[in-house]
C-alpha positions as CSV (number, residue, x, y, z in Angstrom):
1,X,136.1,88.4,84.5
2,X,138.0,88.1,87.6
3,X,138.4,90.7,90.6
4,X,142.6,89.8,90.5
5,X,143.0,90.6,94.1
6,X,140.6,93.5,93.7
7,X,137.7,93.5,96.3
8,X,135.8,95.8,93.5
9,X,135.7,96.4,90.0
10,X,132.9,98.0,87.5
11,X,133.6,97.8,84.0
12,X,131.3,100.0,82.2
13,X,129.9,99.4,78.2
14,X,129.7,101.4,75.3
15,X,127.0,103.1,76.7
16,X,128.1,105.7,78.8
17,X,126.9,105.0,82.5
18,X,126.1,101.2,81.7
19,X,128.3,98.9,83.9
20,X,128.9,95.5,85.4
21,X,130.3,95.2,88.8
22,X,132.1,92.4,90.6
23,X,132.2,92.6,94.4
24,X,133.6,90.5,97.1
25,X,131.4,89.5,99.2
26,X,131.2,87.8,102.7
27,X,132.8,84.3,102.7
28,X,134.7,85.2,99.2
29,X,131.9,84.9,97.1
30,X,132.1,87.2,94.4
31,X,128.7,89.2,93.5
32,X,128.2,90.1,90.2
33,X,125.8,92.7,89.5
34,X,124.5,95.3,86.9
35,X,124.7,98.9,87.8
36,X,123.9,102.5,86.0
37,X,125.9,105.6,87.0
38,X,125.5,109.1,86.4
39,X,126.2,112.6,87.8
40,X,123.9,114.9,89.5
41,X,124.5,118.1,91.6
42,X,128.4,117.8,90.8
43,X,128.5,114.2,92.6
44,X,128.0,110.6,91.1
45,X,125.6,108.8,91.6
46,X,125.0,105.1,91.3
47,X,122.2,102.5,91.2
48,X,121.9,99.0,91.2
49,X,120.2,97.4,88.6
50,X,119.9,94.3,89.4
51,X,122.1,91.1,90.1
52,X,124.1,89.9,87.1
53,X,122.8,86.0,87.5
54,X,119.2,87.1,87.3
55,X,119.3,90.2,84.9
56,X,120.9,89.2,81.1
57,X,122.8,92.0,79.6
58,X,120.0,92.8,76.9
59,X,117.7,93.1,80.2
60,X,119.8,95.5,82.3
61,X,120.3,97.5,79.2
62,X,116.8,98.5,78.6
63,X,116.9,98.9,82.6
64,X,120.0,101.3,82.3
65,X,118.4,103.4,79.5
66,X,115.2,104.2,81.4
67,X,117.1,105.5,84.3
68,X,119.4,107.6,82.0
69,X,116.5,108.6,80.0
70,X,115.2,109.8,82.9
71,X,118.6,112.1,84.3
72,X,118.4,113.2,80.6
73,X,115.0,114.8,81.7
74,X,116.0,116.6,84.6
75,X,115.4,113.6,87.5
76,X,117.2,112.3,89.9
77,X,116.5,108.5,90.4
78,X,118.4,107.6,93.2
79,X,117.4,110.6,95.0
80,X,114.3,109.5,95.0
81,X,115.1,106.2,96.0
82,X,116.7,107.6,98.6
83,X,114.0,109.9,100.0
84,X,111.6,107.2,99.4
85,X,113.5,104.9,101.5
86,X,113.3,107.5,103.8
87,X,109.5,108.2,103.8
88,X,108.8,104.5,104.2
89,X,110.5,104.8,107.7
90,X,107.7,106.7,108.6
91,X,104.9,104.3,109.2
92,X,101.8,105.4,110.2
93,X,102.1,103.2,113.3
94,X,105.4,105.3,114.1
95,X,103.9,108.8,113.3
96,X,100.6,108.0,115.0
97,X,102.9,106.9,118.4
98,X,104.5,110.5,118.1
99,X,100.9,112.2,117.6
100,X,99.7,110.8,120.4
101,X,102.7,111.4,122.6
102,X,102.1,115.2,121.3
103,X,98.8,115.2,122.6
104,X,99.1,114.0,126.1
105,X,99.9,117.5,127.6
106,X,97.7,119.0,125.3
107,X,93.9,117.3,125.6
108,X,92.2,116.5,128.4
109,X,92.6,112.5,129.5
110,X,89.4,111.1,128.2
111,X,89.7,113.0,124.7
112,X,93.5,111.1,124.8
113,X,92.1,107.8,125.5
114,X,89.5,108.3,123.0
115,X,92.2,109.1,120.6
116,X,94.3,106.0,121.6
117,X,91.9,103.4,121.2
118,X,90.6,104.6,117.8
119,X,94.5,104.8,116.3
120,X,96.4,102.6,118.1
121,X,93.7,99.9,119.1
122,X,93.7,97.1,117.5
123,X,89.9,96.9,115.9
124,X,90.3,99.8,114.1
125,X,93.0,101.1,112.0
126,X,96.0,99.0,113.4
127,X,96.2,97.5,109.9
128,X,97.3,100.5,108.7
129,X,100.7,100.6,111.1
130,X,102.6,99.1,108.7
131,X,101.9,101.0,105.5
132,X,104.0,104.3,104.9
133,X,102.0,107.2,105.9
134,X,102.3,109.0,102.5
135,X,100.7,105.8,100.3
136,X,97.6,105.1,102.4
137,X,94.6,106.2,99.8
138,X,91.1,106.6,100.2
139,X,90.3,103.2,99.5
140,X,92.3,101.9,102.3
141,X,90.6,103.8,104.7
142,X,87.3,103.4,103.2
143,X,88.0,99.5,103.2
144,X,88.2,100.1,107.2
145,X,85.4,101.6,107.8
146,X,83.2,99.5,106.1
147,X,85.3,96.7,108.1
148,X,84.5,99.0,111.6
149,X,81.0,99.3,110.7
150,X,79.9,95.7,110.2
151,X,82.5,94.8,113.8
152,X,81.0,98.1,116.2
153,X,78.5,99.4,114.3
154,X,77.7,103.3,112.6
155,X,78.5,105.6,115.7
156,X,82.1,103.4,116.4
157,X,82.8,104.2,113.2
158,X,81.5,107.7,112.6
159,X,84.0,108.4,115.6
160,X,86.8,106.5,114.5
161,X,87.1,108.2,110.9
162,X,87.2,111.5,112.7
163,X,90.1,110.6,115.0
164,X,91.5,109.8,111.9
165,X,91.0,112.4,109.7
166,X,92.0,114.9,112.4
167,X,95.7,113.0,112.8
168,X,96.2,112.9,109.1
169,X,94.9,116.9,109.4
170,X,98.0,117.2,111.8
171,X,100.3,115.2,109.6
172,X,99.7,117.1,106.3
173,X,100.8,120.3,108.6
174,X,103.7,118.8,109.4
175,X,104.7,118.2,105.7
176,X,104.5,114.5,106.2
177,X,101.3,113.8,103.5
178,X,100.2,116.5,100.8
179,X,96.6,115.5,101.6
180,X,94.1,114.4,104.0
181,X,92.8,110.9,102.9
182,X,90.0,110.7,105.0
183,X,88.5,113.5,103.0
184,X,86.1,112.1,100.8
185,X,85.3,108.7,102.1
186,X,81.8,108.1,103.2
187,X,80.7,109.2,106.6
188,X,79.1,106.3,108.6
189,X,75.9,107.3,109.6
190,X,75.4,108.5,113.4
191,X,71.9,107.7,114.7
192,X,71.1,110.1,117.2
193,X,69.8,108.7,120.7
194,X,67.2,111.1,120.9
195,X,65.8,109.6,117.5
196,X,64.1,106.8,120.2
197,X,60.9,107.8,121.1
198,X,58.6,106.1,123.8
199,X,55.9,103.8,122.6
200,X,52.5,104.0,124.0
201,X,52.6,101.0,126.1
202,X,55.9,102.6,127.6
203,X,54.2,106.2,128.2
204,X,51.5,104.8,129.8
205,X,53.5,103.1,132.6
206,X,55.6,106.3,133.0
207,X,52.1,108.1,133.6
208,X,51.0,105.2,136.1
209,X,54.5,105.8,137.9
210,X,54.1,109.5,138.2
211,X,53.4,110.4,141.9
212,X,50.9,113.4,142.9
213,X,53.7,115.7,143.4
214,X,55.5,118.5,141.3
215,X,57.9,116.0,139.6
216,X,55.1,113.4,138.5
217,X,53.8,116.7,137.5
218,X,56.5,117.7,135.4
219,X,56.6,114.3,133.4
220,X,52.7,114.3,132.5
221,X,53.3,117.7,131.0
222,X,56.4,116.3,129.1
223,X,54.4,113.7,127.8
224,X,51.0,115.7,127.1
225,X,52.6,118.7,125.5
226,X,55.7,117.4,124.1
227,X,57.7,120.4,125.2
228,X,61.5,120.2,126.7
229,X,61.9,119.5,130.2
230,X,63.6,122.9,130.6
231,X,60.7,124.3,129.1
232,X,58.2,122.7,131.6
233,X,59.9,123.1,134.5
234,X,60.7,126.7,133.6
235,X,57.3,127.3,133.6
236,X,55.6,130.5,135.3
237,X,51.8,131.0,136.2
238,X,52.2,134.1,134.0
239,X,52.3,131.8,131.1
240,X,49.0,130.4,131.7
241,X,46.0,131.8,129.8
242,X,44.0,132.5,133.3
243,X,46.5,132.9,136.0
244,X,43.7,133.2,138.5
245,X,42.7,129.9,138.1
246,X,46.0,127.9,138.6
247,X,46.0,124.3,136.6
248,X,45.5,121.5,138.6
249,X,48.9,119.8,137.5
250,X,51.2,122.4,139.3
251,X,50.7,123.7,142.7
252,X,51.9,127.1,143.7
253,X,53.8,127.5,146.9
């Protein structure tokens, strides 16, 4: 089969919509491919099934039947392909850049710096940046959280997770994703620094370092009672059992 002076020629098979296409390419080379064509919303849709140098007629016919079956079921395969290509351009990296630009005037500089660090920084979620945002899965995020925990600790991983969750929640409200894939991932334990307690030797060193003044007496009371700093600092004589005999630890002025 030849073009005979034409630049593009499609010959259709007995199976409606299935065709063989010859097209004059760069350098005068003739490109041969299989196509399937159907009508949708008053217009014609065409899908390239593959090169005729790779696919046999029978292989191409099977693909064509599958696509035409989808059309008969009310689907629009070509429209879905076009939509998929559009979504593929919305990568995580591109959307993160838009998100941070919008947040620039909406949050404090320190908050923005933290968001930028976790969302755009290399060690955290940068490996997700080339992916289309709507195909990022819970597994993808969980694996990154494990890597961040191993490399930077659970506190950093927990904060990075919170930043990513806020980002996906915003993307969901923008209609870019159907759900927040961070939801359901394991939350790294964020240890409270207040869980750290002084050892007996450390308490003894603090006690000996206290001077014989109000501040020293307050620190000693903190050690003896285990009360909060504000509770000791704000104590009144009326709170003691015998206000007539003030404690030697605190002097009234």
